[in-house]
MDTraj code that builds the backbone (N, CA, C; nanometers):
import mdtraj as md
import numpy as np

residues = "UNK UNK UNK UNK UNK UNK UNK UNK UNK UNK UNK UNK UNK UNK UNK UNK UNK UNK UNK UNK UNK UNK UNK UNK UNK UNK UNK UNK UNK UNK UNK UNK UNK UNK UNK UNK UNK UNK UNK UNK UNK UNK UNK UNK UNK UNK UNK UNK UNK UNK UNK UNK UNK UNK UNK UNK UNK UNK UNK UNK UNK UNK UNK UNK UNK UNK UNK UNK UNK UNK UNK UNK UNK UNK UNK UNK UNK UNK UNK UNK UNK UNK UNK UNK UNK UNK UNK UNK UNK UNK UNK UNK UNK UNK UNK UNK UNK UNK UNK UNK UNK UNK UNK UNK UNK UNK UNK UNK UNK UNK UNK UNK UNK UNK UNK UNK UNK UNK UNK UNK UNK UNK UNK UNK UNK UNK UNK UNK UNK UNK UNK UNK UNK UNK UNK UNK UNK UNK UNK UNK UNK UNK".split()
xyz = np.array([
    [0.0844, -0.1168, 0.0000],
    [0.0000, 0.0000, 0.0000],
    [0.0891, 0.1233, 0.0000],
    [0.0548, 0.2201, -0.0768],
    [0.1306, 0.3452, -0.0820],
    [0.1121, 0.4207, 0.0479],
    [0.2112, 0.4978, 0.0821],
    [0.2060, 0.5726, 0.2070],
    [0.1128, 0.6909, 0.1961],
    [-0.0055, 0.6775, 0.2498],
    [-0.1008, 0.7874, 0.2521],
    [-0.1008, 0.8513, 0.3894],
    [-0.1883, 0.9462, 0.4089],
    [-0.1945, 1.0148, 0.5370],
    [-0.2307, 0.9144, 0.6456],
    [-0.1514, 0.9100, 0.7533],
    [-0.1790, 0.8182, 0.8631],
    [-0.1150, 0.6812, 0.8467],
    [-0.0659, 0.6505, 0.7266],
    [-0.0007, 0.5217, 0.7049],
    [0.1411, 0.5253, 0.7604],
    [0.1942, 0.4094, 0.7931],
    [0.3335, 0.3999, 0.8360],
    [0.4237, 0.4377, 0.7192],
    [0.5410, 0.4985, 0.7473],
    [0.6308, 0.5363, 0.6382],
    [0.6798, 0.4132, 0.5618],
    [0.7011, 0.4309, 0.4355],
    [0.7478, 0.3235, 0.3496],
    [0.8953, 0.3481, 0.3202],
    [0.9784, 0.2466, 0.3409],
    [1.1197, 0.2612, 0.3092],
    [1.1360, 0.2715, 0.1591],
    [1.2104, 0.3712, 0.1160],
    [1.2269, 0.3914, -0.0269],
    [1.3447, 0.3128, -0.0821],
    [1.4233, 0.2511, 0.0054],
    [1.5415, 0.1787, -0.0396],
    [1.5366, 0.0371, 0.0136],
    [1.5536, -0.0581, -0.0741],
    [1.5570, -0.1969, -0.0308],
    [1.7019, -0.2437, -0.0291],
    [1.7330, -0.3314, 0.0652],
    [1.8673, -0.3875, 0.0703],
    [1.8585, -0.5380, 0.0559],
    [1.9680, -0.5956, 0.0137],
    [1.9771, -0.7403, -0.0004],
    [2.0501, -0.7929, 0.1216],
    [1.9940, -0.8924, 0.1888],
    [2.0599, -0.9524, 0.3038],
    [2.1075, -1.0923, 0.2690],
    [2.1947, -1.1418, 0.3509],
    [2.2525, -1.2737, 0.3351],
    [2.1456, -1.3770, 0.2993],
    [2.1510, -1.4370, 0.1798],
    [2.0474, -1.5325, 0.1396],
    [2.0484, -1.6592, 0.2245],
    [2.1596, -1.6913, 0.2875],
    [2.1645, -1.8088, 0.3741],
    [2.0786, -1.7855, 0.4972],
    [2.0754, -1.6613, 0.5455],
    [2.0002, -1.6293, 0.6661],
    [1.8520, -1.6067, 0.6384],
    [1.8151, -1.5969, 0.5134],
    [1.6779, -1.5618, 0.4786],
    [1.5917, -1.6867, 0.4607],
    [1.4763, -1.6840, 0.5212],
    [1.3760, -1.7884, 0.5050],
    [1.2424, -1.7191, 0.4815],
    [1.1489, -1.7863, 0.4209],
    [1.0175, -1.7281, 0.3975],
    [0.9199, -1.7783, 0.5034],
    [0.8525, -1.6858, 0.5703],
    [0.7468, -1.7203, 0.6629],
    [0.6244, -1.7631, 0.5828],
    [0.5974, -1.6908, 0.4779],
    [0.4959, -1.7254, 0.3793],
    [0.5443, -1.6639, 0.2485],
    [0.4617, -1.6581, 0.1481],
    [0.5062, -1.6104, 0.0171],
    [0.5570, -1.4668, 0.0185],
    [0.5055, -1.3845, 0.1088],
    [0.5420, -1.2428, 0.1041],
    [0.6194, -1.1926, 0.2265],
    [0.6438, -1.2793, 0.3248],
    [0.7081, -1.2334, 0.4482],
    [0.8410, -1.3041, 0.4712],
    [0.9525, -1.2354, 0.4397],
    [1.0825, -1.2968, 0.4667],
    [1.1171, -1.2889, 0.6155],
    [1.1890, -1.3883, 0.6630],
    [1.2372, -1.3914, 0.8004],
    [1.3880, -1.4049, 0.7939],
    [1.4602, -1.3228, 0.8693],
    [1.6056, -1.3258, 0.8700],
    [1.6537, -1.3747, 1.0051],
    [1.7512, -1.4635, 1.0030],
    [1.8066, -1.5181, 1.1263],
    [1.9392, -1.4514, 1.1580],
    [1.9535, -1.4129, 1.2827],
    [2.0751, -1.3502, 1.3325],
    [2.1444, -1.4507, 1.4226],
    [2.2714, -1.4808, 1.3962],
    [2.3471, -1.5754, 1.4770],
    [2.4505, -1.4987, 1.5591],
    [2.4256, -1.4748, 1.6870],
    [2.5177, -1.3956, 1.7685],
    [2.6546, -1.4609, 1.7885],
    [2.6665, -1.5877, 1.7575],
    [2.7979, -1.6538, 1.7673],
    [2.8891, -1.6094, 1.6538],
    [2.8289, -1.5641, 1.5436],
    [2.9056, -1.5302, 1.4240],
    [2.8873, -1.3842, 1.3832],
    [2.7776, -1.3227, 1.4228],
    [2.7446, -1.1895, 1.3719],
    [2.7308, -1.0856, 1.4839],
    [2.7525, -0.9600, 1.4447],
    [2.7325, -0.8438, 1.5308],
    [2.6285, -0.7562, 1.4618],
    [2.5328, -0.7069, 1.5364],
    [2.4296, -0.6220, 1.4767],
    [2.4854, -0.4830, 1.4482],
    [2.4250, -0.4116, 1.3538],
    [2.4671, -0.2742, 1.3289],
    [2.4611, -0.1866, 1.4550],
    [2.3593, -0.2068, 1.5371],
    [2.3443, -0.1258, 1.6583],
    [2.4543, -0.1554, 1.7599],
    [2.4926, -0.2838, 1.7729],
    [2.6016, -0.3201, 1.8651],
    [2.7333, -0.2598, 1.8168],
    [2.7574, -0.2606, 1.6859],
    [2.8797, -0.1999, 1.6332],
    [2.8789, -0.0496, 1.6584],
    [2.7671, 0.0152, 1.6345],
    [2.7571, 0.1585, 1.6598],
    [2.7879, 0.1893, 1.8059],
    [2.7336, 0.1096, 1.8965],
    [2.7592, 0.1297, 2.0397],
    [2.9086, 0.1147, 2.0702],
    [2.9745, 0.0168, 2.0084],
    [3.1197, 0.0001, 2.0263],
    [3.1943, 0.1259, 1.9812],
    [3.1568, 0.1792, 1.8652],
    [3.2175, 0.3041, 1.8181],
    [3.1993, 0.4152, 1.9218],
    [3.0769, 0.4320, 1.9671],
    [3.0439, 0.5407, 2.0586],
    [3.1144, 0.5263, 2.1933],
    [3.1408, 0.4040, 2.2350],
    [3.2059, 0.3793, 2.3644],
    [3.3575, 0.3681, 2.3514],
    [3.4102, 0.3898, 2.2307],
    [3.5545, 0.3835, 2.2114],
    [3.6103, 0.2417, 2.2126],
    [3.5265, 0.1434, 2.1804],
    [3.5692, 0.0032, 2.1800],
    [3.5578, -0.0590, 2.0408],
    [3.5851, 0.0173, 1.9383],
    [3.5695, -0.0335, 1.8010],
    [3.6622, -0.1519, 1.7770],
    [3.6108, -0.2569, 1.7135],
    [3.6965, -0.3695, 1.6776],
    [3.7851, -0.3323, 1.5590],
    [3.8777, -0.4178, 1.5282],
    [3.9532, -0.4041, 1.4040],
    [3.8554, -0.4357, 1.2916],
    [3.8365, -0.3431, 1.1999],
    [3.7393, -0.3571, 1.0913],
    [3.8121, -0.3938, 0.9630],
    [3.7656, -0.5016, 0.8979],
    [3.8293, -0.5492, 0.7755],
    [3.7240, -0.5566, 0.6655],
    [3.7466, -0.4805, 0.5596],
    [3.6551, -0.4712, 0.4455],
    [3.6885, -0.5827, 0.3470],
    [3.5980, -0.6783, 0.3318],
    [3.6207, -0.7927, 0.2438],
    [3.5921, -0.7644, 0.0969],
    [3.5356, -0.6504, 0.0654],
    [3.4978, -0.6207, -0.0730],
    [3.6239, -0.5957, -0.1557],
    [3.6425, -0.6714, -0.2651],
    [3.7646, -0.6585, -0.3460],
    [3.7873, -0.5178, -0.3998],
    [3.6816, -0.4498, -0.4366],
    [3.6964, -0.3157, -0.4943],
    [3.6460, -0.2080, -0.3992],
    [3.6235, -0.2428, -0.2743],
    [3.5670, -0.1448, -0.1819],
    [3.4236, -0.1149, -0.2185],
    [3.3774, -0.0010, -0.1812],
    [3.2403, 0.0381, -0.2107],
    [3.2257, 0.1875, -0.1946],
    [3.1039, 0.2345, -0.2072],
    [3.0745, 0.3773, -0.1936],
    [3.1019, 0.4257, -0.0522],
    [3.0772, 0.3391, 0.0466],
    [3.0991, 0.3727, 0.1868],
    [3.1907, 0.2707, 0.2514],
    [3.2579, 0.3133, 0.3557],
    [3.3342, 0.2224, 0.4405],
    [3.3291, 0.2788, 0.5810],
    [3.3889, 0.2094, 0.6756],
    [3.3947, 0.2574, 0.8126],
    [3.5246, 0.3328, 0.8362],
    [3.5179, 0.4319, 0.9217],
    [3.6381, 0.5051, 0.9615],
    [3.7380, 0.4052, 1.0195],
    [3.8577, 0.4040, 0.9655],
    [3.9628, 0.3166, 1.0175],
    [3.9626, 0.1744, 0.9648],
    [3.8712, 0.1418, 0.8742],
    [3.8659, 0.0050, 0.8211],
    [3.9872, -0.0240, 0.7337],
    [4.0322, -0.1482, 0.7399],
    [4.1439, -0.1937, 0.6574],
    [4.0919, -0.2758, 0.5409],
    [4.1539, -0.2667, 0.4254],
    [4.1159, -0.3573, 0.3156],
    [4.1611, -0.4994, 0.3505],
    [4.0875, -0.5960, 0.3026],
    [4.1197, -0.7371, 0.3264],
    [4.2589, -0.7665, 0.2712],
    [4.3510, -0.8150, 0.3568],
    [4.4881, -0.8398, 0.3119],
    [4.5030, -0.9570, 0.2149],
    [4.4062, -1.0456, 0.2082],
    [4.4145, -1.1580, 0.1158],
    [4.3946, -1.2915, 0.1844],
    [4.3885, -1.3989, 0.1062],
    [4.3539, -1.5313, 0.1590],
    [4.4485, -1.5854, 0.2663],
    [4.5727, -1.5454, 0.2687],
    [4.6650, -1.5963, 0.3689],
    [4.6624, -1.5204, 0.5001],
    [4.5750, -1.4200, 0.5089],
    [4.5694, -1.3338, 0.6263],
    [4.5201, -1.4081, 0.7498],
    [4.5837, -1.3803, 0.8615],
    [4.5349, -1.4311, 0.9896],
    [4.5119, -1.3115, 1.0808],
    [4.3979, -1.3060, 1.1451],
    [4.3659, -1.1924, 1.2314],
    [4.4491, -1.1948, 1.3593],
    [4.4637, -1.0798, 1.4232],
    [4.5339, -1.0785, 1.5512],
    [4.4536, -1.1562, 1.6553],
    [4.5222, -1.2229, 1.7455],
    [4.4516, -1.3055, 1.8441],
    [4.4037, -1.2276, 1.9659],
    [4.4622, -1.1134, 1.9949],
    [4.4269, -1.0406, 2.1160],
    [4.3290, -0.9276, 2.0962],
    [4.2552, -0.9307, 1.9879],
    [4.1663, -0.8181, 1.9569],
    [4.0400, -0.8674, 1.8877],
    [3.9270, -0.7997, 1.9128],
    [3.8044, -0.8299, 1.8401],
    [3.8208, -0.7819, 1.6965],
    [3.7751, -0.8634, 1.6027],
    [3.7847, -0.8328, 1.4597],
    [3.6460, -0.8456, 1.4001],
    [3.6080, -0.7479, 1.3186],
    [3.4796, -0.7525, 1.2496],
    [3.5049, -0.7440, 1.1005],
    [3.4623, -0.8469, 1.0273],
    [3.4738, -0.8456, 0.8817],
    [3.3390, -0.8020, 0.8257],
    [3.3443, -0.7277, 0.7156],
    [3.2192, -0.6805, 0.6571],
    [3.2303, -0.6747, 0.5057],
    [3.1136, -0.6722, 0.4435],
    [3.1012, -0.6554, 0.2990],
    [2.9738, -0.5745, 0.2763],
    [2.9176, -0.5806, 0.1573],
    [2.7962, -0.5025, 0.1310],
    [2.6739, -0.5577, 0.2020],
    [2.6525, -0.6901, 0.1945],
    [2.5277, -0.7478, 0.2455],
    [2.5445, -0.8557, 0.3516],
    [2.6654, -0.8856, 0.3923],
    [2.6887, -0.9853, 0.4958],
    [2.7169, -1.1248, 0.4448],
    [2.6959, -1.1513, 0.3181],
    [2.7105, -1.2864, 0.2649],
    [2.8532, -1.3384, 0.2774],
    [2.9486, -1.2683, 0.2201],
    [3.0877, -1.3132, 0.2265],
    [3.1423, -1.3032, 0.3681],
    [3.0991, -1.2027, 0.4417],
    [3.1506, -1.1811, 0.5767],
    [3.1146, -1.2955, 0.6707],
    [2.9925, -1.3447, 0.6631],
    [2.9520, -1.4557, 0.7498],
    [3.0356, -1.5792, 0.7191],
    [3.0552, -1.6078, 0.5910],
    [3.1370, -1.7228, 0.5535],
    [3.2805, -1.7098, 0.6014],
    [3.3372, -1.5910, 0.5875],
    [3.4752, -1.5678, 0.6315],
    [3.4860, -1.5751, 0.7837],
    [3.3898, -1.5198, 0.8545],
    [3.3916, -1.5275, 1.0009],
    [3.3823, -1.6729, 1.0471],
    [3.2962, -1.7507, 0.9851],
    [3.2852, -1.8926, 1.0215],
    [3.4156, -1.9663, 0.9928],
    [3.4766, -1.9386, 0.8793],
    [3.6028, -2.0042, 0.8433],
    [3.7116, -1.9708, 0.9449],
    [3.7220, -1.8431, 0.9792],
    [3.8255, -1.8009, 1.0738],
    [3.7978, -1.8530, 1.2150],
    [3.6725, -1.8557, 1.2559],
    [3.6391, -1.9127, 1.3870],
    [3.6752, -2.0604, 1.3915],
    [3.6465, -2.1328, 1.2839],
    [3.6805, -2.2764, 1.2781],
    [3.8312, -2.2976, 1.2832],
    [3.9080, -2.1989, 1.2374],
    [4.0540, -2.2080, 1.2401],
    [4.1111, -2.1629, 1.3746],
    [4.0230, -2.1304, 1.4699],
    [4.0689, -2.0958, 1.6035],
    [4.0663, -1.9483, 1.6394],
    [4.0166, -1.8647, 1.5499],
    [4.0099, -1.7208, 1.5762],
    [3.8699, -1.6852, 1.6265],
    [3.8475, -1.7101, 1.7533],
    [3.7132, -1.6963, 1.8114],
    [3.6657, -1.5519, 1.8233],
    [3.7538, -1.4547, 1.8115],
    [3.7150, -1.3147, 1.8280],
    [3.6795, -1.2471, 1.6953],
    [3.6646, -1.3267, 1.5899],
    [3.6259, -1.2728, 1.4589],
    [3.4760, -1.2915, 1.4401],
    [3.4093, -1.1839, 1.4018],
    [3.2665, -1.1903, 1.3708],
    [3.2399, -1.1112, 1.2443],
    [3.1174, -1.1266, 1.1918],
    [3.0736, -1.0582, 1.0697],
    [2.9674, -0.9550, 1.1059],
    [2.9592, -0.8496, 1.0273],
    [2.8547, -0.7501, 1.0450],
    [2.7255, -0.8007, 0.9819],
    [2.6237, -0.8204, 1.0626],
    [2.4949, -0.8688, 1.0143],
    [2.4371, -0.7707, 0.9132],
    [2.4058, -0.8204, 0.7952],
    [2.3450, -0.7373, 0.6908],
    [2.4438, -0.6491, 0.6177],
    [2.5704, -0.6521, 0.6581],
    [2.6737, -0.5746, 0.5905],
    [2.6591, -0.4248, 0.6091],
    [2.7382, -0.3548, 0.5338],
    [2.7404, -0.2088, 0.5446],
    [2.6091, -0.1483, 0.4928],
    [2.5402, -0.2202, 0.4042],
    [2.4113, -0.1696, 0.3535],
    [2.3081, -0.1598, 0.4659],
    [2.2974, -0.2647, 0.5478],
    [2.2020, -0.2604, 0.6587],
    [2.2463, -0.1599, 0.7641],
    [2.3758, -0.1507, 0.7898],
    [2.4265, -0.0529, 0.8856],
    [2.3832, 0.0885, 0.8437],
    [2.4047, 0.1211, 0.7168],
    [2.3679, 0.2540, 0.6678],
    [2.2180, 0.2791, 0.6822],
    [2.1380, 0.1805, 0.6483],
    [1.9925, 0.1949, 0.6554],
    [1.9446, 0.2040, 0.8000],
    [2.0025, 0.1238, 0.8882],
    [1.9547, 0.1155, 1.0264],
    [1.9936, 0.2363, 1.1108],
    [2.1047, 0.2999, 1.0784],
    [2.1536, 0.4100, 1.1619],
    [2.1292, 0.5440, 1.0935],
    [2.0090, 0.5916, 1.1094],
    [1.9665, 0.7179, 1.0505],
    [2.0315, 0.8333, 1.1266],
    [2.1066, 0.9209, 1.0588],
    [2.1696, 1.0345, 1.1274],
    [2.0696, 1.1246, 1.2005],
    [1.9440, 1.1256, 1.1576],
    [1.8437, 1.2060, 1.2270],
    [1.8100, 1.1463, 1.3636],
    [1.8417, 1.0169, 1.3811],
    [1.8152, 0.9503, 1.5085],
    [1.9417, 0.9422, 1.5938],
    [2.0518, 0.8971, 1.5345],
    [2.1749, 0.8733, 1.6118],
    [2.2686, 0.9933, 1.6128],
    [2.2409, 1.0929, 1.5327],
    [2.3294, 1.2085, 1.5237],
    [2.4124, 1.2015, 1.3974],
    [2.4868, 1.3064, 1.3688],
    [2.5594, 1.3135, 1.2414],
    [2.6743, 1.2138, 1.2284],
    [2.7301, 1.1664, 1.3399],
    [2.8432, 1.0739, 1.3314],
    [2.7939, 0.9296, 1.3312],
    [2.7918, 0.8703, 1.2123],
    [2.7529, 0.7299, 1.1991],
    [2.8744, 0.6385, 1.1846],
    [2.9922, 0.6993, 1.1736],
    [3.1200, 0.6278, 1.1576],
    [3.1370, 0.5693, 1.0182],
    [3.0538, 0.6131, 0.9259],
    [3.0688, 0.5758, 0.7856],
    [3.1437, 0.6874, 0.7137],
    [3.2213, 0.6487, 0.6153],
    [3.2951, 0.7460, 0.5345],
    [3.2727, 0.7161, 0.3882],
    [3.2516, 0.8205, 0.3089],
    [3.2413, 0.8027, 0.1636],
    [3.3798, 0.7770, 0.1077],
    [3.3875, 0.6876, 0.0121],
    [3.5176, 0.6531, -0.0464],
    [3.5362, 0.7127, -0.1842],
    [3.4291, 0.7540, -0.2466],
    [3.4379, 0.8059, -0.3840],
    [3.3811, 0.9434, -0.3930],
])
top = md.Topology()
chain = top.add_chain()
for i, resn in enumerate(residues, 1):
    res = top.add_residue(resn, chain, resSeq=i)
    for name in ("N", "CA", "C"):
        top.add_atom(name, md.element.get_by_symbol(name[0]), res)
traj = md.Trajectory(xyz[None], top)
């Protein structure tokens, strides 16, 4: 239904989320599963930024993207091993590659590595500057 007077606002931008996490409740209602053992929510990451406890951020996107996080490092490559004494958050656009990489690294013994749920796309959508303030910790790259 179009947003008329009194209707709830309609999001004008759709994002793609990890297809592995997506299930259909019925034909029109998708359900997304969040696994706290592997993923960090956009809100939890924002809180870490605000409290000065930001993890090491690693951007898995080969060519980067329109946005990134302040202080994020580009993915060093397949032979990379994360530091053992620090929380590490891997991210991409929609969370798909990040969840797989976090699971792989956790299985290899790096328990402090997690993925950003929904990727940078969901983070951008979920953290409206009109609600959280002008500092969202995102930076334009282009």
